[in-house]
C-alpha positions, 0 to 999 in steps of 0.5 A, a space after each residue: 199831691 202827692 197826699 190825696 195820691 194816698 188817700 186814693 189807695 186806701 178807698 181801693 184797699 180790699 178786706 179780705 177776710 184771711 181763709 179759714 178752714 173749719 176742724 171735722 169736728 166742729 162740722 160735726 157738731 153744727 151740722 146735728 145742731 141743723 138737725 136737731 133743730 138748735 140752728 136754722 142753716 141761715 142763722 149758722 151762715 151769719 154767726 160763723 160768716 158762712 157762705 150756704 152754700 159750705 152750709 150744706 155741703 157739710 150737711 150733704 156729708 156729715 148727715 145720715 139722712 141727708 144726701 145730695 140729690 134727695 128730694 124732700 116731699 113735705 105736705 101738712 096732715 091736711 093734705 096728705 089726709 085729702 090726698 088719700 081721700 081722692 085717691 080712694 075716690 079715684 079707685 072707687 070711680 074705677 070700680 064703677 066704670 068696671 062695672 058699668 062697661 062690664 054689663 055694657 058688654 054684656 048687653 051687648 052679646 045678650 042683643 047679638 045673641 038674639 038676633 041671630 036666635 031671631 035672625 034681625 039685626 037688633 041694633 039697626 032695627 030697633 026704633 026706641 021712636 014713637 
């Protein structure tokens, strides 16, 4: 009976990894490898058995280009080209609308002046029907 108790104690024993502290030089070296594209964050995490969170902290701390809270927008060249073309098209359409609005404003003013000169309300009395 005492033998079964000792077996149950062995099965509940936890394998706790001892706490490790990595040197600043080690961290800088690994961040350099990540930035150079030699290794991915995921593979570094698996290789050294370090959490992804810890590696991201290293990157934020030791990388000059990657600071916490910085958002990087990644898009393909074709997307950038398409976005630029669409922005140009929007600007072109806005110019066309502006020109049309100027013509409308000119015509309204012309009708207003003609109405005063002829003493007739041209807007109300104009009947384009047959």
